[in-house]
C-alpha positions, 0 to 999 in steps of 0.5 A: 573111022568106021561109021559104027565106032563114031556111033559108038564112041558118041553114044557113050559121050551122050549116055555119060553127059545124060547121066552126069546132067540128070543126077546134078538136075535131081529127082525133081524132074520126076517126082514133080513132072509137070507139062513143062518139065515133060517138054524139057526132058523130051528135047534134052533126050533128043539132042542126046540122041542127035548126037549119038546117030547125027554123023552129017555133024560134028558132035561139038555142037550137039554137046553144047546144045545139051549143056546150054539145055540143062543149064537152063533147066537147072536155072529155072528150078533155081528160080522156081524154088526162090521166087514164088511168082516165079513158080505160080506162072511157069509150074501153075498152081493147084486148083480146087476142082470140088468143093464142100461135095460141090464139083467145081464146074466153071474152074473145070472149063478154066482148066480145060479137065474133063468130068470124064478126067475127073471121074476116072481120077476118083476111081484110081483113088477108090472113089466110086461115088462122088457124094463121098468127096469133100474136096478134090483138087487137080495138081501141078502135075496132073495128079488128084488129090482127094478128102474124103467126107468126115462118115468116109473116110478109113478107120484109123487105130488112133481112131480106136485107141489101139496102140501099135508096134514102131513100123520102120523100113526093112534092112536087107541081110541078102541081096541076090545070093549075097551077104551086105555085111555092112547091113549085118553089122548096123543090125548088131548081128553077125554072119553066125547068127544069119549062118544059124537063121539059114539051117534052121530053114534048110538052106546052106549057103547065102547063095541060095537065096535071093533075097533075105530082108529082116523088119524092125520086128526081128523078123527075118523074111528068106526067099530062095531062088528055086521056092518049092511051090508045088506047080497047080497046071489045072482049075481044079487043082487049085484051093477053094470052092469050084 
């Protein structure tokens, strides 16, 4: 068989297999990516790549190896879910690096977490002054969770006793020029209502719309494929002081 054809066939097999196994493993590999998970992901991907391009060996051993590694990852996920001690040993535990506004130097040394890393993570959390931090926890995935001191926390509408309207998730009514009929039914609307809304904005056909989204307040957001925006070519064309 032609080598190119062999690579194509084995590539399709590896791709479909990896897709199925990734779906079986769920979203934990992404949402809670530890260093060990990262290594496992690279290894499984490397096996899939070998399955596709290593024509000096049969495809069967590579596929078996891919199945074995995937089953081991699935078993490890089940063990860490059911056994707290195993989870602590394999995934580690969150580490407090700032407690009551004080940096825990000994803890940072044990976890080999540098001060520069701490400051960078704080800046990513929009914290530029260490004196504003009450607690900072280094999570198992390497992210930093920060609790500011009460006087530096953002004021909420609840603090001000201001009532607010419900803010839910919007509903896509048109996606890529196609009306999503099922979503229209879910919000108790029909094509007649949608067509009237489009005509009110000078749109004759849904195919002219890239996205139409209805929020929980009944407001319809429409984005056309060709937005009528004046092209600004010079700095002096932009509004505002110069």
